[in-house]
N, C-alpha and C positions, 0 to 999 in steps of 0.2 A: 345563824341567819334566823329572824323573826318571821312568823308566818306571814306578815303584812309584806316584808321584804321580798319574801319567796313569791307571793302572790303576784306583787308588782311585776317581777322579772318575768314570771310565767305570762302574764298579760302581755308584756312588751314582745317577749319572744314569739307568742302568737299571731300579735299584731303584726310583727315583722315578717313571719312566714306569711300572712294574708295578703300583706303588702306585695311581697314578693310575686305571688300569684297574680295579683290585680295588675302589678306594673310590667308583667312579661308581654307586653304588646297589645296589639287590637288585631287578632289575626283573621277574623271573618266578620260577616255580618252581624252587628250587635257584639262583637268583642268576644273576649275569653269566655266560654259557656253559652254564647249565643243568646243572652238575654238582657243586654244592656247594663250590666252592673259593674261599675268600677267604683264600689262604694269606699275602697280604701285610698282612692286617689283624692287629690286635692287641687283640683283646677281653679281659678279664680271665679268668682260668681257674677261678675260683670266686666266688661272689657270695651274698649273702642278699638275695633277692627282695623279702621283707617290707620290709627296713630299708635296702638299698644302691640299690635301683632309682632312676635318674633321675627316672622317673613310671611310673605305672600307672593305666590308665583302664578301667572296666567297659565291655565291649563288649555291645550287645544282642543277644538272641537265641543262637543256638548255630551254630558252623561250625568244619571242621577245614582249611579252607584256610590257607595260609601268609601271613604279611604280606609286602608287596612294598614296596620304597622307591624313590623317585626325588627328589632335591633335597631340600626340607625337607618332604617329606610322606610319610606312611605310610597304605596302604591294607589292608583286608580286607573280605572278603564274609562276609554271616552271613544266618540265616534267622531270623526271629520266626515261632514256630509257635503254633496255635491249637488247643485240643482238639477232635476230631471228635465227631460225633453216633453213635448206635449205626448208623443207617443208613449213614452215611458210612463207617464201619468195614467194614460187611458189603459195600457196594459196592466198597471198596479190596481186601478180600479176592477177590472175585470177579475183578478186573481183575488181580490179581497173578499169576493161573495157577499157585497154590501150593497144596497141601494144608494144612488148617488147622493141623497140627502143625509144617510149615514156616513158616507166616506167624507164628508165634509169635515168630520172630527178625526181625521187621520193626516198625518204628515207624510209626506212622500220625497223619497232622496232619488236621485239618478244614480248615484254611486255612493257607497260609504266606505271609509277607511277605519276599522276597528283596531284600537290601539291600547297599549299599556304604558303609562307613564310612571317612572320610578324617580322620588326625589330623596335627597339626603335630609334625615330628620332634624338635624342640628342647623342647617344654613338653608334648606329650602332649594339648593342646587339641583338641577336635574341630572340624573347619573344616566338614564337612558329612555328613550321612546321606541317602543317595538310595535311593528305592524303585524298584528295577527291574521288579518284577513282583509283582504278588499272585494266588496261584493257590489257587483253592477245589478241595478233595478232591485233592491231588497225589498221584502214584504214591508207594507205601510205600517206604521205604529200609531198608537193614539197620541193626540195632541199633548196630553198629559205624562206621556211616557217618552224615553229615548231609545236610542239604538244601543245604549250602555248602561242598563239599569241595574241587571244583577251584580251584586258586590262579589269581587274575588274572594279566594280564601289562599292562604299561605301557609305550609307545613315544612319546615325545614328548609331545604334549598330548592323547594319546589313551588311554583305559583300556578294556581288554576284559576281559568276565567272562563266564563258562559256568555255568550252573545245570542243565546236561544239558538232558532234554526240556523243563524249565520255561523254557528262555530262554537266549540268547546275546545281549550286548549291547555296544555301542561307546558310550563315555561321554566327555564333555568331561572330562579329567582337573583341570582347574582349578575346573569348577563343579560337576560330578556330574550334569549334565544328560545325559539319554540322547539319542543321535544317531541310532541305529538299534538295532533288535533283532529277532530271529527265533529260529525254534524249528527243530531238525533231528529228524525222526522216527527213534526206535530206542527200544526196550525194554531199560533196563539191568537189571531185576530187583532190583538192591539200591541203586540211586541212582548218580549220576555220580561219577567220580573222577579222569578223565583232564584234565590242566590244557592250556588253549589255549596256542600258541606263536605268536610273529610271525616271519614271514622275508618280508623286503622288504615288498611290498605284500599280504601274503597273511596272513591268520589261520588257521592250521592246527588242526583239532581231529580227534580220533580217537573214532570211534562204534562201539565193540566191543560190542553188546547181544547179547541171547539170540535176538532175531529176525532181525536183520541186523548185519552188521559191514562197515565201510567207513572210509576217511579221507577227509577232506574239507578244501578249501582255499577260503576266502571272500575276496573283496576287501576289505580292512580298512577302506576308506573308505566302501563302500556296503552290505556284508553280502551281495551277491550271489556265488552259487557260481561258482568259476572252474573247478576240477576235483574229481572225485569217483572214486575209485578203490575197487572192492570188494576184500576180503581174499580170500586164497587159500582154496580149500575146506578142510574139516576131515574128519578120519576120523569123529569122533564126530557123530551126529545129534541128540545132546542138547544144545539151547540153552544150559543151564546150563554146558556144558563148552565153549563157544564164545565166552564173553564175556570181556572184558580191559578193563583201566583204567589202562594205562600212558601216560606221557606222552612224545611223541617228541623226539629228540634230532638236531639238524644238525651234521653232521661234514664236514670238507673233505678230498679225498683226491685227489692229483694234479691239482689245480685244479678237481676238479668236488665240489660239494656233495651230500651225501646226508641223506637224512630216514630216520632209524632207528626203526622203530617195532616192537617186541614186541607179539605177540597170543597168543591160545590156539594151542597147536601150532607157530606159525611166528615168526620174527623176519624183517622185511622191510625192505630199503633200497628207497625210491622218489627220483625226483627231486622235489626240492621245488617246482619251478616248474611241472612238468606233472603230476605225480602216477605217471609210469611207473616200473614196477618195474625195479630194477636186479639185486637178488639176494635169495636167500631161503634160509634155513635152518630145517629141520624140527628143533625142539629136544625133541620128545616130546610127553608128553601134558599138559602144564603147562597151567593155564588160571587165569582171574581173575587175570592178570599185571598187577601194579602197579608195581613198582621201575622208575625211568627209568634208561635204559642211562647208561654213561659211555663215555669214548672216551681213549685214548692209547696210545703205543707201538705204532701201526698196529693196534690191536686195539679193538675194541667189545666191552664187558663187560655181559652182560644176565642178570638172574634170571627164572625161568621161571614163578614163581607157585605155585600149589597143585598138590598130588598127585604127589610132594611136589617142593619148589623145588631147581633146579639153577642153578649159576653156569657160564656159558658165555663163552670168549673167542673172538672170531671175527675173522678177516683180512676187511678190507672191499674187497679189490681185484678180487672175483669178478664173474660174470655168471651169471643165471640160479639154477638150484638148486645151491648149494655145499654141502648137507649134509656130502657125504662128502670134501670135500676142505679146507674153510677154517674148521674148528673146531680151533683151537690147543691148547685145553685145556678140561677141565670139572671142576667139583667138586659135591659131593652131600651134604656134611655141614654141617648148621647154616648154610644158605643162607636168607636173607630171603624171606618172602613179601609183605611189605609195605614195609620201609625199603629205599631204593636203595643201591648200592654206592657206595663212595668211593674214588676214584684220587688217590694222592699219589706222583707220578713213577713209580717201579718197585714201588711197594707199593699193595696194593688191599685195602682193608678193607670188611667187612660185619659188621652187627649183625643177629643173628636175631631173629625177633619175640619169642623167650623168652629174650633177654637174654645171648647168648654171641657174642662179639666174635672174629673170626678176621682175621688178617694173612695175605694170600697174597703171594707173587712175583708181580708183574703179568705177567711174561714167561713163567715156566714153569708157573706154578699151583701152585708148591710152598707149603706151610702153613709159616709162619715160626713162628706162635705162635697159640693158641686160650685164650680166658680167659673165665670166666663172669662178666658183669658183675651181671647180676641184674635183675628187672622184666621188662615187656613194653613192645614197641616197635611203633610206626607211623611217627613221623617219620623222615625221612631224615637221616644225618650230614652235617656241615659241618667243613671243614679250616680253621683258622685259628690263628694264633699256634703254630705248631707242633704242634698238636693237634688230634684228631677229636673233635667233641663230639656225643654222642649224647643223646638226651631219652626219657624212658620216660613211659608212661603214669600210673605211679605219682608222677610229679613230680621225680625226680631228673635231673641233669644231670651227665653225667661227661666229663671231658676227658682223653682217651686220648692218651698221646704218640704222634706219628706215626712211628714207628721199627720196624725189621726186630727189635728185642729188646723183650721185654715189659719194661714200666718202670711206676713208681708211678702210680696214678690219681688224680685229684683230683676230688671230687664237691660238688655243691650241691644244695638241695632247694626246691622250690616246694610251696606248699600245695594246688595243684590239680593235675588231669591235664594231660599235655603229648601231644598227638597231632599238632599242626601243626609242621613243620619251621620252624627259626629263619631269620630274615634277619641277616646280619653286614654292617655299613658301619662302616669305618675301626675305631675301638675300642669299637663299639656292638655290643649284641645286641638285637634286637627278638625278643621271645617272645610267643607267643599260648597261654594256657591255655585251659581249658574255658569261662571267663568274663571274662578280662582280657586286657589288651594290657600289655607291658612294656617299658622301654627301660632296660637295663643298659649302664654307660659305664664 
């Protein structure tokens, strides 16, 4: 066999192996690895949702959680809301600790039914709809949030859902039966946003409210607390400036796993098995931190949230407070408050909340290009088929070439808002709009 033929076979083998990993479902927020990377998948670059979708189904209620996929099943969480009485609205205002003028940015429900919907990946047929909890007079949530915003996570035959203070539950993924459920005390003020993750036998959740802030690991088989670690102290005494909603990311460095969790003022690395702190960086006065970190090139990349958002690249080989020694670079123009960053090798892409896309050199922080895409954004971008896909509130799906040079964009249009991040499996995209779930193949 010639060297060229051998090299070709090796490349094909390696590509197939990578494809098998990339095609192995979309089990959590931002997919396998939690970084929005489906580079080996080949979905279409443009489509007509109304006429070219393999299927579309109505999803009851409202939710901004992303769809997840395992095998031949797709899951989403949702909340069916019932109108409040005047007395319930009054009590909810009192419980919110807000002035009436600030409370106008909250949505109130008299009762909410929190559910998990499971669909067949091939046909879109509903397999089951399980009620996890019925909550009377739930806490108000922000008008830009929902009662079902954290994305579930599936591991084997177990499905884990998080509805904030309204409940965390483990379900049988096959039947939808609830195996255990519990609640963790924390007052989010605007509703929950951080998604749970699975690490070995642990279910890890971030609880950064206005009254207390901590990270907790539960035994995923029983729901019992294994460890709980309080967040570092904050400069601000205002609880509204202490809250955060980011989803943690597990990375490995020199044989050691690290749990990277941004928060207000700090980004902290913990041991995922014990909750012991490894290092921390003071990123400034950012709060309500939402974007999930990404990792590569020996650096973790984080966005700091509101007031205003910055992008930091941090080396992860430190111990203790490494604020002055391990920040490789930072950027402060058009950095997202809601969408997570996306890493494609040595390129780092961000889409700001107001629709400006920036391509950075991930090593140096140099800006390769910046372009106004238009629209408003909450969903996190995904990488597939050589393109970065971004989804706007206005229903526009834009495919941006993952290149250090600015190139032609491709766009598609939905008829409904798009706030949930998509799932990509093989050549299919699963999209959740305000009222529907679509599969585009």
